[in-house]
PDB file of N, CA, C and O in Angstrom:
ATOM      1  N   MET A   1     -16.911  -3.811  21.297  1.00  0.00           N
ATOM      2  CA  MET A   1     -16.539  -5.202  21.395  1.00  0.00           C
ATOM      3  C   MET A   1     -17.480  -6.066  20.567  1.00  0.00           C
ATOM      4  O   MET A   1     -17.046  -7.031  19.937  1.00  0.00           O
ATOM      5  N   VAL A   2     -18.751  -5.729  20.565  1.00  0.00           N
ATOM      6  CA  VAL A   2     -19.723  -6.506  19.797  1.00  0.00           C
ATOM      7  C   VAL A   2     -19.461  -6.344  18.302  1.00  0.00           C
ATOM      8  O   VAL A   2     -19.643  -7.285  17.529  1.00  0.00           O
ATOM      9  N   ASP A   3     -19.039  -5.162  17.905  1.00  0.00           N
ATOM     10  CA  ASP A   3     -18.766  -4.907  16.491  1.00  0.00           C
ATOM     11  C   ASP A   3     -17.620  -5.780  15.984  1.00  0.00           C
ATOM     12  O   ASP A   3     -17.682  -6.307  14.873  1.00  0.00           O
ATOM     13  N   ILE A   4     -16.590  -5.931  16.787  1.00  0.00           N
ATOM     14  CA  ILE A   4     -15.450  -6.754  16.386  1.00  0.00           C
ATOM     15  C   ILE A   4     -15.873  -8.211  16.274  1.00  0.00           C
ATOM     16  O   ILE A   4     -15.481  -8.902  15.334  1.00  0.00           O
ATOM     17  N   ALA A   5     -16.671  -8.682  17.229  1.00  0.00           N
ATOM     18  CA  ALA A   5     -17.139 -10.070  17.181  1.00  0.00           C
ATOM     19  C   ALA A   5     -18.010 -10.315  15.954  1.00  0.00           C
ATOM     20  O   ALA A   5     -17.938 -11.383  15.347  1.00  0.00           O
ATOM     21  N   ALA A   6     -18.823  -9.347  15.590  1.00  0.00           N
ATOM     22  CA  ALA A   6     -19.668  -9.496  14.398  1.00  0.00           C
ATOM     23  C   ALA A   6     -18.821  -9.557  13.131  1.00  0.00           C
ATOM     24  O   ALA A   6     -19.138 -10.302  12.204  1.00  0.00           O
ATOM     25  N   LYS A   7     -17.749  -8.778  13.092  1.00  0.00           N
ATOM     26  CA  LYS A   7     -16.861  -8.822  11.922  1.00  0.00           C
ATOM     27  C   LYS A   7     -16.148 -10.162  11.813  1.00  0.00           C
ATOM     28  O   LYS A   7     -16.028 -10.722  10.723  1.00  0.00           O
ATOM     29  N   ILE A   8     -15.673 -10.677  12.948  1.00  0.00           N
ATOM     30  CA  ILE A   8     -14.992 -11.977  12.936  1.00  0.00           C
ATOM     31  C   ILE A   8     -15.972 -13.072  12.505  1.00  0.00           C
ATOM     32  O   ILE A   8     -15.617 -13.950  11.719  1.00  0.00           O
ATOM     33  N   LEU A   9     -17.198 -13.019  13.017  1.00  0.00           N
ATOM     34  CA  LEU A   9     -18.213 -14.001  12.630  1.00  0.00           C
ATOM     35  C   LEU A   9     -18.505 -13.918  11.139  1.00  0.00           C
ATOM     36  O   LEU A   9     -18.653 -14.948  10.482  1.00  0.00           O
ATOM     37  N   GLY A  10     -18.589 -12.722  10.603  1.00  0.00           N
ATOM     38  CA  GLY A  10     -18.822 -12.561   9.170  1.00  0.00           C
ATOM     39  C   GLY A  10     -17.692 -13.128   8.333  1.00  0.00           C
ATOM     40  O   GLY A  10     -17.926 -13.722   7.280  1.00  0.00           O
ATOM     41  N   ILE A  11     -16.470 -12.945   8.800  1.00  0.00           N
ATOM     42  CA  ILE A  11     -15.317 -13.488   8.073  1.00  0.00           C
ATOM     43  C   ILE A  11     -15.332 -15.009   8.110  1.00  0.00           C
ATOM     44  O   ILE A  11     -15.072 -15.655   7.095  1.00  0.00           O
ATOM     45  N   VAL A  12     -15.635 -15.589   9.272  1.00  0.00           N
ATOM     46  CA  VAL A  12     -15.696 -17.051   9.383  1.00  0.00           C
ATOM     47  C   VAL A  12     -16.784 -17.608   8.474  1.00  0.00           C
ATOM     48  O   VAL A  12     -16.571 -18.611   7.793  1.00  0.00           O
ATOM     49  N   LEU A  13     -17.937 -16.969   8.459  1.00  0.00           N
ATOM     50  CA  LEU A  13     -19.015 -17.430   7.580  1.00  0.00           C
ATOM     51  C   LEU A  13     -18.646 -17.262   6.112  1.00  0.00           C
ATOM     52  O   LEU A  13     -18.946 -18.132   5.294  1.00  0.00           O
ATOM     53  N   GLY A  14     -18.003 -16.161   5.776  1.00  0.00           N
ATOM     54  CA  GLY A  14     -17.594 -15.939   4.391  1.00  0.00           C
ATOM     55  C   GLY A  14     -16.571 -16.947   3.914  1.00  0.00           C
ATOM     56  O   GLY A  14     -16.648 -17.430   2.784  1.00  0.00           O
ATOM     57  N   ILE A  15     -15.608 -17.268   4.773  1.00  0.00           N
ATOM     58  CA  ILE A  15     -14.589 -18.252   4.397  1.00  0.00           C
ATOM     59  C   ILE A  15     -15.196 -19.642   4.301  1.00  0.00           C
ATOM     60  O   ILE A  15     -14.810 -20.429   3.436  1.00  0.00           O
ATOM     61  N   SER A  16     -16.150 -19.955   5.186  1.00  0.00           N
ATOM     62  CA  SER A  16     -16.770 -21.284   5.116  1.00  0.00           C
ATOM     63  C   SER A  16     -17.638 -21.433   3.871  1.00  0.00           C
ATOM     64  O   SER A  16     -17.792 -22.543   3.361  1.00  0.00           O
ATOM     65  N   ARG A  17     -18.201 -20.352   3.379  1.00  0.00           N
ATOM     66  CA  ARG A  17     -19.016 -20.427   2.160  1.00  0.00           C
ATOM     67  C   ARG A  17     -18.170 -20.447   0.895  1.00  0.00           C
ATOM     68  O   ARG A  17     -18.519 -21.116  -0.077  1.00  0.00           O
ATOM     69  N   ASN A  18     -17.063 -19.719   0.906  1.00  0.00           N
ATOM     70  CA  ASN A  18     -16.220 -19.645  -0.288  1.00  0.00           C
ATOM     71  C   ASN A  18     -14.749 -19.625   0.138  1.00  0.00           C
ATOM     72  O   ASN A  18     -14.168 -18.551   0.301  1.00  0.00           O
ATOM     73  N   PRO A  19     -14.145 -20.801   0.318  1.00  0.00           N
ATOM     74  CA  PRO A  19     -12.761 -20.855   0.812  1.00  0.00           C
ATOM     75  C   PRO A  19     -11.737 -20.216  -0.123  1.00  0.00           C
ATOM     76  O   PRO A  19     -10.648 -19.852   0.322  1.00  0.00           O
ATOM     77  N   SER A  20     -12.056 -20.076  -1.390  1.00  0.00           N
ATOM     78  CA  SER A  20     -11.081 -19.493  -2.313  1.00  0.00           C
ATOM     79  C   SER A  20     -10.870 -17.996  -2.075  1.00  0.00           C
ATOM     80  O   SER A  20      -9.882 -17.430  -2.542  1.00  0.00           O
ATOM     81  N   LEU A  21     -11.774 -17.364  -1.364  1.00  0.00           N
ATOM     82  CA  LEU A  21     -11.643 -15.930  -1.070  1.00  0.00           C
ATOM     83  C   LEU A  21     -11.033 -15.658   0.304  1.00  0.00           C
ATOM     84  O   LEU A  21     -11.110 -14.536   0.805  1.00  0.00           O
ATOM     85  N   SER A  22     -10.432 -16.675   0.913  1.00  0.00           N
ATOM     86  CA  SER A  22      -9.956 -16.507   2.286  1.00  0.00           C
ATOM     87  C   SER A  22      -8.884 -15.420   2.405  1.00  0.00           C
ATOM     88  O   SER A  22      -8.883 -14.673   3.384  1.00  0.00           O
ATOM     89  N   GLN A  23      -7.977 -15.314   1.435  1.00  0.00           N
ATOM     90  CA  GLN A  23      -6.935 -14.284   1.506  1.00  0.00           C
ATOM     91  C   GLN A  23      -7.536 -12.882   1.446  1.00  0.00           C
ATOM     92  O   GLN A  23      -7.159 -12.005   2.223  1.00  0.00           O
ATOM     93  N   ASP A  24      -8.462 -12.679   0.530  1.00  0.00           N
ATOM     94  CA  ASP A  24      -9.088 -11.354   0.405  1.00  0.00           C
ATOM     95  C   ASP A  24      -9.918 -11.014   1.635  1.00  0.00           C
ATOM     96  O   ASP A  24      -9.887  -9.880   2.114  1.00  0.00           O
ATOM     97  N   LEU A  25     -10.661 -11.994   2.147  1.00  0.00           N
ATOM     98  CA  LEU A  25     -11.494 -11.738   3.318  1.00  0.00           C
ATOM     99  C   LEU A  25     -10.649 -11.448   4.553  1.00  0.00           C
ATOM    100  O   LEU A  25     -11.010 -10.592   5.361  1.00  0.00           O
ATOM    101  N   MET A  26      -9.534 -12.148   4.709  1.00  0.00           N
ATOM    102  CA  MET A  26      -8.669 -11.874   5.858  1.00  0.00           C
ATOM    103  C   MET A  26      -8.039 -10.488   5.751  1.00  0.00           C
ATOM    104  O   MET A  26      -7.891  -9.797   6.759  1.00  0.00           O
ATOM    105  N   ARG A  27      -7.673 -10.080   4.553  1.00  0.00           N
ATOM    106  CA  ARG A  27      -7.105  -8.740   4.359  1.00  0.00           C
ATOM    107  C   ARG A  27      -8.136  -7.674   4.740  1.00  0.00           C
ATOM    108  O   ARG A  27      -7.809  -6.701   5.419  1.00  0.00           O
ATOM    109  N   ILE A  28      -9.366  -7.862   4.303  1.00  0.00           N
ATOM    110  CA  ILE A  28     -10.425  -6.909   4.632  1.00  0.00           C
ATOM    111  C   ILE A  28     -10.717  -6.924   6.127  1.00  0.00           C
ATOM    112  O   ILE A  28     -10.962  -5.875   6.723  1.00  0.00           O
ATOM    113  N   ALA A  29     -10.692  -8.112   6.737  1.00  0.00           N
ATOM    114  CA  ALA A  29     -10.958  -8.223   8.176  1.00  0.00           C
ATOM    115  C   ALA A  29      -9.892  -7.504   8.989  1.00  0.00           C
ATOM    116  O   ALA A  29     -10.212  -6.796   9.944  1.00  0.00           O
ATOM    117  N   ILE A  30      -8.639  -7.677   8.622  1.00  0.00           N
ATOM    118  CA  ILE A  30      -7.555  -7.016   9.356  1.00  0.00           C
ATOM    119  C   ILE A  30      -7.645  -5.505   9.190  1.00  0.00           C
ATOM    120  O   ILE A  30      -7.421  -4.760  10.145  1.00  0.00           O
ATOM    121  N   LEU A  31      -7.968  -5.052   7.997  1.00  0.00           N
ATOM    122  CA  LEU A  31      -8.134  -3.617   7.767  1.00  0.00           C
ATOM    123  C   LEU A  31      -9.305  -3.064   8.581  1.00  0.00           C
ATOM    124  O   LEU A  31      -9.190  -1.996   9.181  1.00  0.00           O
ATOM    125  N   GLY A  32     -10.416  -3.776   8.605  1.00  0.00           N
ATOM    126  CA  GLY A  32     -11.569  -3.339   9.391  1.00  0.00           C
ATOM    127  C   GLY A  32     -11.271  -3.300  10.876  1.00  0.00           C
ATOM    128  O   GLY A  32     -11.685  -2.373  11.572  1.00  0.00           O
ATOM    129  N   PHE A  33     -10.554  -4.305  11.364  1.00  0.00           N
ATOM    130  CA  PHE A  33     -10.181  -4.332  12.775  1.00  0.00           C
ATOM    131  C   PHE A  33      -9.265  -3.163  13.111  1.00  0.00           C
ATOM    132  O   PHE A  33      -9.433  -2.516  14.145  1.00  0.00           O
ATOM    133  N   ALA A  34      -8.300  -2.892  12.244  1.00  0.00           N
ATOM    134  CA  ALA A  34      -7.368  -1.788  12.486  1.00  0.00           C
ATOM    135  C   ALA A  34      -8.091  -0.443  12.484  1.00  0.00           C
ATOM    136  O   ALA A  34      -7.809   0.415  13.320  1.00  0.00           O
ATOM    137  N   LEU A  35      -9.014  -0.257  11.558  1.00  0.00           N
ATOM    138  CA  LEU A  35      -9.757   1.010  11.514  1.00  0.00           C
ATOM    139  C   LEU A  35     -10.656   1.173  12.731  1.00  0.00           C
ATOM    140  O   LEU A  35     -10.793   2.277  13.259  1.00  0.00           O
ATOM    141  N   THR A  36     -11.269   0.081  13.179  1.00  0.00           N
ATOM    142  CA  THR A  36     -12.107   0.140  14.377  1.00  0.00           C
ATOM    143  C   THR A  36     -11.280   0.535  15.593  1.00  0.00           C
ATOM    144  O   THR A  36     -11.695   1.384  16.382  1.00  0.00           O
ATOM    145  N   GLU A  37     -10.119  -0.074  15.742  1.00  0.00           N
ATOM    146  CA  GLU A  37      -9.253   0.255  16.870  1.00  0.00           C
ATOM    147  C   GLU A  37      -8.727   1.690  16.764  1.00  0.00           C
ATOM    148  O   GLU A  37      -8.591   2.373  17.779  1.00  0.00           O
ATOM    149  N   ALA A  38      -8.433   2.146  15.560  1.00  0.00           N
ATOM    150  CA  ALA A  38      -7.937   3.512  15.387  1.00  0.00           C
ATOM    151  C   ALA A  38      -9.000   4.533  15.785  1.00  0.00           C
ATOM    152  O   ALA A  38      -8.687   5.550  16.405  1.00  0.00           O
ATOM    153  N   ILE A  39     -10.240   4.265  15.432  1.00  0.00           N
ATOM    154  CA  ILE A  39     -11.319   5.184  15.808  1.00  0.00           C
ATOM    155  C   ILE A  39     -11.493   5.206  17.321  1.00  0.00           C
ATOM    156  O   ILE A  39     -11.715   6.266  17.906  1.00  0.00           O
ATOM    157  N   ALA A  40     -11.393   4.036  17.962  1.00  0.00           N
ATOM    158  CA  ALA A  40     -11.514   3.979  19.422  1.00  0.00           C
ATOM    159  C   ALA A  40     -10.374   4.741  20.092  1.00  0.00           C
ATOM    160  O   ALA A  40     -10.600   5.466  21.061  1.00  0.00           O
ATOM    161  N   LEU A  41      -9.166   4.584  19.591  1.00  0.00           N
ATOM    162  CA  LEU A  41      -8.034   5.317  20.170  1.00  0.00           C
ATOM    163  C   LEU A  41      -8.152   6.819  19.932  1.00  0.00           C
ATOM    164  O   LEU A  41      -7.774   7.616  20.791  1.00  0.00           O
ATOM    165  N   PHE A  42      -8.673   7.204  18.778  1.00  0.00           N
ATOM    166  CA  PHE A  42      -8.888   8.623  18.504  1.00  0.00           C
ATOM    167  C   PHE A  42      -9.925   9.202  19.464  1.00  0.00           C
ATOM    168  O   PHE A  42      -9.755  10.315  19.962  1.00  0.00           O
ATOM    169  N   ALA A  43     -10.991   8.459  19.724  1.00  0.00           N
ATOM    170  CA  ALA A  43     -12.013   8.921  20.667  1.00  0.00           C
ATOM    171  C   ALA A  43     -11.440   9.041  22.077  1.00  0.00           C
ATOM    172  O   ALA A  43     -11.753   9.990  22.796  1.00  0.00           O
ATOM    173  N   LEU A  44     -10.609   8.092  22.471  1.00  0.00           N
ATOM    174  CA  LEU A  44      -9.972   8.164  23.783  1.00  0.00           C
ATOM    175  C   LEU A  44      -9.044   9.374  23.878  1.00  0.00           C
ATOM    176  O   LEU A  44      -9.014  10.059  24.900  1.00  0.00           O
ATOM    177  N   MET A  45      -8.295   9.632  22.819  1.00  0.00           N
ATOM    178  CA  MET A  45      -7.403  10.788  22.789  1.00  0.00           C
ATOM    179  C   MET A  45      -8.203  12.087  22.906  1.00  0.00           C
ATOM    180  O   MET A  45      -7.813  12.991  23.644  1.00  0.00           O
ATOM    181  N   MET A  46      -9.308  12.179  22.190  1.00  0.00           N
ATOM    182  CA  MET A  46     -10.139  13.386  22.263  1.00  0.00           C
ATOM    183  C   MET A  46     -10.740  13.553  23.654  1.00  0.00           C
ATOM    184  O   MET A  46     -10.848  14.674  24.151  1.00  0.00           O
ATOM    185  N   ALA A  47     -11.131  12.452  24.284  1.00  0.00           N
ATOM    186  CA  ALA A  47     -11.689  12.532  25.634  1.00  0.00           C
ATOM    187  C   ALA A  47     -10.652  13.068  26.616  1.00  0.00           C
ATOM    188  O   ALA A  47     -10.964  13.927  27.440  1.00  0.00           O
ATOM    189  N   PHE A  48      -9.421  12.567  26.535  1.00  0.00           N
ATOM    190  CA  PHE A  48      -8.373  13.074  27.417  1.00  0.00           C
ATOM    191  C   PHE A  48      -8.026  14.522  27.102  1.00  0.00           C
ATOM    192  O   PHE A  48      -7.737  15.303  28.009  1.00  0.00           O
ATOM    193  N   LEU A  49      -8.050  14.879  25.841  1.00  0.00           N
ATOM    194  CA  LEU A  49      -7.766  16.258  25.462  1.00  0.00           C
ATOM    195  C   LEU A  49      -8.816  17.199  26.044  1.00  0.00           C
ATOM    196  O   LEU A  49      -8.477  18.252  26.585  1.00  0.00           O
ATOM    197  N   ILE A  50     -10.066  16.831  25.935  1.00  0.00           N
ATOM    198  CA  ILE A  50     -11.139  17.665  26.489  1.00  0.00           C
ATOM    199  C   ILE A  50     -11.063  17.699  28.013  1.00  0.00           C
ATOM    200  O   ILE A  50     -11.288  18.741  28.628  1.00  0.00           O
ATOM    201  N   LEU A  51     -10.745  16.561  28.614  1.00  0.00           N
ATOM    202  CA  LEU A  51     -10.693  16.475  30.071  1.00  0.00           C
ATOM    203  C   LEU A  51      -9.579  17.338  30.656  1.00  0.00           C
ATOM    204  O   LEU A  51      -9.793  18.031  31.651  1.00  0.00           O
ATOM    205  N   PHE A  52      -8.411  17.305  30.058  1.00  0.00           N
ATOM    206  CA  PHE A  52      -7.267  17.993  30.647  1.00  0.00           C
ATOM    207  C   PHE A  52      -6.973  19.359  30.037  1.00  0.00           C
ATOM    208  O   PHE A  52      -6.199  20.123  30.615  1.00  0.00           O
ATOM    209  N   ALA A  53      -7.556  19.690  28.903  1.00  0.00           N
ATOM    210  CA  ALA A  53      -7.252  20.971  28.270  1.00  0.00           C
ATOM    211  C   ALA A  53      -8.206  22.078  28.707  1.00  0.00           C
ATOM    212  O   ALA A  53      -7.847  23.255  28.673  1.00  0.00           O
ATOM    213  N   PHE A  54      -9.396  21.717  29.110  1.00  0.00           N
ATOM    214  CA  PHE A  54     -10.381  22.752  29.451  1.00  0.00           C
ATOM    215  C   PHE A  54     -10.718  22.734  30.907  1.00  0.00           C
ATOM    216  O   PHE A  54     -11.531  23.540  31.362  1.00  0.00           O
TER     217      PHE A  54
END
């Protein structure tokens, strides 16, 4: 949760410093958020697999 908040804060600071890059920064932010969530879901899947398979 802290990692996501740090990414959002970085995007807000980046856009406030250079508004012309807002489209690129938002694209990178959405990609970073999606990858973070995918890793968390993968870890949850592995935990359930280990819990119920062995």
